[in-house]
KOLVOFI-235121 format. One record per residue (C-alpha): residue in one letter; x, y, z; residue number from 1. Coordinates in pm, whole numbers, plus 50000, padded with zeros to 5 digits. Layout:
BEGIN
ROKOL   resn       X       Y       Z   resi
ROKOL      A       X       Y       Z    NUM
...
This chain:
BEGIN
ROKOL   resn       X       Y       Z   resi
ROKOL      M   40844   39649   11859      1
ROKOL      L   41059   39924   11977      2
ROKOL      N   41205   40179   11724      3
ROKOL      E   41549   40070   11616      4
ROKOL      E   41631   40409   11489      5
ROKOL      T   41811   40556   11780      6
ROKOL      S   42057   40769   11604      7
ROKOL      Q   42031   41147   11621      8
ROKOL      S   41825   41299   11337      9
ROKOL      V   41894   41643   11206     10
ROKOL      T   41649   41680   10918     11
ROKOL      R   41357   41913   10895     12
ROKOL      L   41073   41707   10839     13
ROKOL      G   40883   41752   10516     14
ROKOL      T   41153   41958   10351     15
ROKOL      G   41472   41760   10360     16
ROKOL      I   41655   42077   10467     17
ROKOL      P   41903   41996   10755     18
ROKOL      T   41807   42132   11098     19
ROKOL      A   42105   42147   11322     20
ROKOL      P   42063   42031   11676     21
ROKOL      T   42031   42317   11935     22
ROKOL      A   42347   42451   12092     23
ROKOL      K   42232   42351   12440     24
ROKOL      Y   42177   41987   12326     25
ROKOL      S   42528   41981   12161     26
ROKOL      T   42700   42139   12465     27
ROKOL      Y   42542   41900   12713     28
ROKOL      R   42597   41587   12493     29
ROKOL      E   42975   41687   12481     30
ROKOL      E   42980   41718   12864     31
ROKOL      V   42819   41382   12909     32
ROKOL      A   43073   41223   12675     33
ROKOL      T   43362   41388   12835     34
ROKOL      K   43249   41272   13178     35
ROKOL      L   43198   40912   13057     36
ROKOL      A   43553   40915   12927     37
ROKOL      G   43685   40987   13286     38
ROKOL      K   43682   40795   13604     39
ROKOL      L   43337   40757   13763     40
ROKOL      S   43164   40557   14028     41
ROKOL      A   42955   40255   13882     42
ROKOL      R   42632   40431   13983     43
ROKOL      E   42724   40769   13812     44
ROKOL      R   42850   40581   13509     45
ROKOL      R   42512   40397   13485     46
ROKOL      R   42324   40738   13529     47
ROKOL      L   42518   40914   13261     48
ROKOL      E   42501   40616   13015     49
ROKOL      A   42122   40637   13049     50
ROKOL      E   42132   41001   12967     51
ROKOL      E   42359   40933   12673     52
ROKOL      Y   42105   40675   12547     53
ROKOL      L   41810   40923   12577     54
ROKOL      M   42026   41193   12388     55
ROKOL      S   42108   40940   12105     56
ROKOL      R   41723   40937   12033     57
ROKOL      A   41724   41306   11957     58
ROKOL      N   41548   41454   11673     59
ROKOL      F   41510   41819   11576     60
ROKOL      V   41247   41995   11357     61
ROKOL      E   41170   42361   11320     62
ROKOL      L   40794   42451   11426     63
ROKOL      N   40672   42810   11367     64
ROKOL      G   41024   42933   11349     65
ROKOL      V   41179   42770   11654     66
ROKOL      V   41390   42445   11651     67
ROKOL      H   41215   42175   11873     68
ROKOL      H   41372   41854   12013     69
ROKOL      Y   41180   41552   12029     70
ROKOL      M   41191   41176   12044     71
ROKOL      D   40989   40928   11835     72
ROKOL      V   40998   40579   11967     73
ROKOL      G   40800   40277   11869     74
ROKOL      P   40658   40125   11541     75
ROKOL      R   40580   40387   11287     76
ROKOL      D   40246   40227   11213     77
ROKOL      G   40153   40219   11581     78
ROKOL      E   39874   40437   11733     79
ROKOL      P   40051   40761   11798     80
ROKOL      L   40072   40904   12155     81
ROKOL      V   40214   41237   12225     82
ROKOL      L   40350   41334   12565     83
ROKOL      I   40381   41685   12697     84
ROKOL      H   40577   41777   12991     85
ROKOL      G   40513   42044   13262     86
ROKOL      W   40621   42395   13346     87
ROKOL      D   40997   42429   13388     88
ROKOL      C   41032   42053   13292     89
ROKOL      S   41147   41875   12981     90
ROKOL      S   41055   41560   12774     91
ROKOL      Y   41291   41359   12998     92
ROKOL      W   41043   41367   13283     93
ROKOL      W   40863   41101   13081     94
ROKOL      H   41168   40884   13048     95
ROKOL      H   41023   40599   13252     96
ROKOL      I   40705   40594   13032     97
ROKOL      I   40845   40598   12685     98
ROKOL      D   40971   40249   12636     99
ROKOL      P   40705   40038   12818    100
ROKOL      L   40429   40209   12600    101
ROKOL      A   40626   40185   12281    102
ROKOL      S   40685   39812   12350    103
ROKOL      V   40320   39735   12356    104
ROKOL      G   40269   39897   12008    105
ROKOL      Y   40226   40271   12051    106
ROKOL      R   40422   40527   11847    107
ROKOL      V   40543   40749   12140    108
ROKOL      I   40647   41102   12051    109
ROKOL      C   40776   41304   12345    110
ROKOL      Y   40883   41657   12268    111
ROKOL      D   41031   41974   12452    112
ROKOL      L   40811   42266   12459    113
ROKOL      K   40993   42585   12308    114
ROKOL      G   41224   42731   12568    115
ROKOL      H   41227   42406   12772    116
ROKOL      G   41478   42114   12757    117
ROKOL      F   41677   42094   12428    118
ROKOL      S   41430   42312   12215    119
ROKOL      D   41533   42656   12134    120
ROKOL      T   41418   42976   12295    121
ROKOL      D   41147   43174   12131    122
ROKOL      P   41276   43512   12029    123
ROKOL      R   40910   43648   12044    124
ROKOL      R   40886   43495   12394    125
ROKOL      D   40537   43365   12299    126
ROKOL      Y   40538   43110   12599    127
ROKOL      T   40159   43113   12606    128
ROKOL      V   39915   42814   12614    129
ROKOL      A   39795   42925   12263    130
ROKOL      G   40153   42945   12142    131
ROKOL      F   40240   42597   12267    132
ROKOL      S   39923   42459   12119    133
ROKOL      N   40001   42590   11780    134
ROKOL      D   40344   42435   11801    135
ROKOL      L   40187   42092   11886    136
ROKOL      R   39969   42116   11570    137
ROKOL      A   40274   42205   11372    138
ROKOL      L   40456   41902   11517    139
ROKOL      G   40172   41673   11419    140
ROKOL      E   40166   41814   11062    141
ROKOL      A   40546   41787   11039    142
ROKOL      L   40531   41408   11147    143
ROKOL      Q   40207   41363   10932    144
ROKOL      L   40038   41218   11233    145
ROKOL      P   39674   41060   11207    146
ROKOL      P   39450   41148   11488    147
ROKOL      H   39654   41067   11817    148
ROKOL      H   39637   41029   12196    149
ROKOL      V   39763   41306   12392    150
ROKOL      S   39892   41266   12751    151
ROKOL      A   40000   41569   12936    152
ROKOL      F   40139   41677   13286    153
ROKOL      S   40071   41994   13473    154
ROKOL      L   40130   42293   13239    155
ROKOL      G   40125   42042   12951    156
ROKOL      A   39754   41968   13042    157
ROKOL      F   39649   42336   12968    158
ROKOL      V   39814   42307   12635    159
ROKOL      A   39658   41959   12555    160
ROKOL      L   39309   42084   12646    161
ROKOL      H   39349   42396   12438    162
ROKOL      Y   39481   42180   12145    163
ROKOL      A   39198   41923   12161    164
ROKOL      D   38937   42199   12183    165
ROKOL      A   39089   42396   11886    166
ROKOL      N   39170   42077   11676    167
ROKOL      P   38896   41799   11774    168
ROKOL      D   38958   41614   11466    169
ROKOL      R   39322   41553   11531    170
ROKOL      V   39284   41405   11879    171
ROKOL      R   39164   41055   11984    172
ROKOL      S   39202   41072   12366    173
ROKOL      L   39329   41290   12653    174
ROKOL      T   39517   41189   12968    175
ROKOL      F   39588   41450   13224    176
ROKOL      F   39828   41402   13504    177
ROKOL      N   39823   41661   13795    178
ROKOL      F   39575   41895   13647    179
ROKOL      S   39293   42079   13800    180
ROKOL      L   39027   42352   13789    181
ROKOL      I   39183   42640   13952    182
ROKOL      P   38962   42940   14064    183
ROKOL      Y   39083   43285   13967    184
ROKOL      N   39205   43485   14268    185
ROKOL      R   39313   43846   14213    186
ROKOL      V   39570   43857   14501    187
ROKOL      A   39717   43520   14419    188
ROKOL      S   39746   43599   14047    189
ROKOL      A   39926   43927   14138    190
ROKOL      L   40171   43759   14382    191
ROKOL      I   40251   43398   14277    192
ROKOL      P   40412   43459   13926    193
ROKOL      G   40675   43696   14085    194
ROKOL      M   40733   43446   14379    195
ROKOL      L   40787   43169   14120    196
ROKOL      D   41018   43378   13910    197
ROKOL      T   41211   43439   14231    198
ROKOL      V   41234   43074   14337    199
ROKOL      F   41315   42920   13992    200
ROKOL      N   41513   43184   13824    201
ROKOL      T   41688   43365   14111    202
ROKOL      V   41737   43082   14361    203
ROKOL      L   41722   42726   14226    204
ROKOL      R   41864   42784   13872    205
ROKOL      P   42195   42947   13998    206
ROKOL      I   42224   42662   14251    207
ROKOL      E   42178   42393   13987    208
ROKOL      R   42460   42547   13786    209
ROKOL      R   42686   42507   14089    210
ROKOL      G   42614   42134   14099    211
ROKOL      L   42410   42152   14425    212
ROKOL      W   42135   41943   14278    213
ROKOL      W   42033   41814   14633    214
ROKOL      I   41884   42168   14715    215
ROKOL      P   41610   42157   14453    216
ROKOL      Y   41569   41791   14557    217
ROKOL      V   41486   41880   14907    218
ROKOL      Y   41261   42169   14782    219
ROKOL      A   41077   41911   14578    220
ROKOL      L   41053   41649   14859    221
ROKOL      V   40920   41900   15122    222
ROKOL      V   40702   42098   14905    223
ROKOL      L   40582   41907   14595    224
ROKOL      S   40605   41536   14644    225
ROKOL      K   40498   41249   14872    226
ROKOL      N   40756   40992   14763    227
ROKOL      T   41130   40977   14740    228
ROKOL      A   41255   40959   14377    229
ROKOL      P   41603   40806   14300    230
ROKOL      V   41901   41035   14270    231
ROKOL      S   41922   40955   13895    232
ROKOL      D   41569   41077   13844    233
ROKOL      V   41636   41391   14068    234
ROKOL      K   41937   41486   13850    235
ROKOL      L   41745   41434   13535    236
ROKOL      A   41470   41662   13678    237
ROKOL      T   41710   41932   13773    238
ROKOL      L   41866   41929   13414    239
ROKOL      S   41558   42105   13323    240
ROKOL      L   41652   42395   13539    241
ROKOL      R   41961   42446   13349    242
ROKOL      C   41800   42423   13004    243
ROKOL      C   41480   42632   13053    244
ROKOL      D   41472   42983   12930    245
ROKOL      P   41413   43207   13224    246
ROKOL      A   41169   43397   13014    247
ROKOL      A   40955   43092   12959    248
ROKOL      V   40925   43051   13333    249
ROKOL      R   40836   43397   13382    250
ROKOL      V   40580   43440   13110    251
ROKOL      S   40414   43087   13144    252
ROKOL      A   40372   43171   13522    253
ROKOL      Q   40202   43491   13428    254
ROKOL      E   39987   43316   13160    255
ROKOL      L   39855   43057   13406    256
ROKOL      A   39762   43343   13664    257
ROKOL      R   39540   43518   13398    258
ROKOL      R   39172   43516   13465    259
ROKOL      E   39108   43429   13092    260
ROKOL      I   39324   43131   13093    261
ROKOL      L   39194   42981   13415    262
ROKOL      E   38831   43046   13325    263
ROKOL      A   38866   42904   12987    264
ROKOL      V   38959   42561   13124    265
ROKOL      A   38600   42488   13238    266
ROKOL      A   38450   42587   12884    267
ROKOL      Q   38710   42390   12702    268
ROKOL      M   38651   42081   12906    269
ROKOL      A   38264   42100   12848    270
ROKOL      R   38321   42114   12478    271
ROKOL      V   38569   41837   12451    272
ROKOL      Q   38396   41506   12331    273
ROKOL      H   38721   41283   12339    274
ROKOL      P   38765   41006   12606    275
ROKOL      T   38939   41191   12886    276
ROKOL      L   39107   41067   13192    277
ROKOL      L   39231   41289   13476    278
ROKOL      V   39478   41153   13724    279
ROKOL      A   39532   41337   14042    280
ROKOL      G   39774   41294   14333    281
ROKOL      S   39572   41298   14662    282
ROKOL      G   39843   41511   14823    283
ROKOL      D   39903   41740   14535    284
ROKOL      P   39953   42109   14678    285
ROKOL      I   39956   42270   14333    286
ROKOL      M   39669   42102   14129    287
ROKOL      R   39451   42005   14412    288
ROKOL      P   39248   41693   14375    289
ROKOL      Q   38904   41853   14464    290
ROKOL      G   38965   42085   14155    291
ROKOL      G   39028   41787   13948    292
ROKOL      R   38703   41626   14060    293
ROKOL      K   38506   41949   13979    294
ROKOL      L   38681   41971   13629    295
ROKOL      M   38584   41616   13527    296
ROKOL      Q   38219   41661   13626    297
ROKOL      L   38221   41911   13332    298
ROKOL      A   38383   41643   13090    299
ROKOL      P   38108   41488   12856    300
ROKOL      N   38336   41167   12830    301
ROKOL      G   38549   41192   13145    302
ROKOL      Q   38695   40976   13399    303
ROKOL      Y   38856   41077   13720    304
ROKOL      L   39131   40873   13920    305
ROKOL      E   39285   40989   14255    306
ROKOL      V   39628   40818   14337    307
ROKOL      P   39675   40800   14722    308
ROKOL      R   39991   40933   14877    309
ROKOL      C   40098   41117   14554    310
ROKOL      G   40213   41459   14527    311
ROKOL      H   40259   41688   14215    312
ROKOL      L   40544   41491   14060    313
ROKOL      I   40366   41169   13971    314
ROKOL      L   40597   41091   13679    315
ROKOL      F   40899   41047   13907    316
ROKOL      E   40714   40968   14229    317
ROKOL      L   40503   40665   14096    318
ROKOL      P   40617   40582   13739    319
ROKOL      E   40491   40230   13738    320
ROKOL      Q   40153   40327   13826    321
ROKOL      V   40153   40599   13548    322
ROKOL      I   40253   40319   13296    323
ROKOL      Q   39965   40095   13413    324
ROKOL      I   39712   40351   13431    325
ROKOL      Q   39796   40484   13077    326
ROKOL      R   39796   40133   12924    327
ROKOL      L   39448   40051   13082    328
ROKOL      F   39303   40363   12970    329
ROKOL      L   39444   40350   12606    330
ROKOL      R   39322   39987   12585    331
ROKOL      G   38976   40108   12672    332
ROKOL      V   38983   40367   12419    333
ROKOL      R   39095   40136   12156    334
ROKOL      E   38810   39880   12241    335
């Protein structure tokens, strides 16, 4: 059954000390309420009501000194499934996936990495794979989770793999969406982080603040995806542009360009014994499918699935397929 506790929680788990929602959460929730009190088209009202419902599920917990936003949906005695979003994204990128998996008995925990979504920024700017992995361990401890399934998208897959390698006893299975073995290239590693910083922080973020959501949409459609997402999903996706700490974009891009991080992936995958599924988009220009195939050849207990006519944004491009793939894989792990 679905979790009936949809009211906002502001308790620091395990201590009973109140943890206030982050300022960006409170500000945006006020904005949504104000808009809903005014005159809107039926489609825009439905979109904002859906956002308001997502926000009503907000919980906040302090992890390693930073307040994190998360949602916890489904039966408390269900098998826990933790969802990790990607670079410059948020937990809301999983919004199609949460309820269908909770409705079949999983306890679905979906959280914002620090500096992303409604989680606070990190004053130390530790937006590294290891830093995010340590926060995930702290979240599991705060929620007192038994060994759990972990599903991750893009950057989140680096975090999930590091976490499973460092904490094998805490993980039951791994599912990666849009992940790949990326060979280190000195020139690309020197140029790409600065390019991404410029595109996302200097160009797209100010555009989103002006309400020109369709420009990032066109960018995503032309560069990243093979399927057209509905406007409601596009606006939800571009909200992450507004909420993400520019330093998180910059530091994480630099992190994923480092030789040590890229070369660690193969070694980590070879050590991980958990049932592992990698789902690749056949047209993904970022995490290329050939790299995904090579990576899963290293996995002791791995499966590879390539989705035709899919780009890098599978969570918005083909959410129904994601739900079915995830359910079938988890059922196989359970059996």
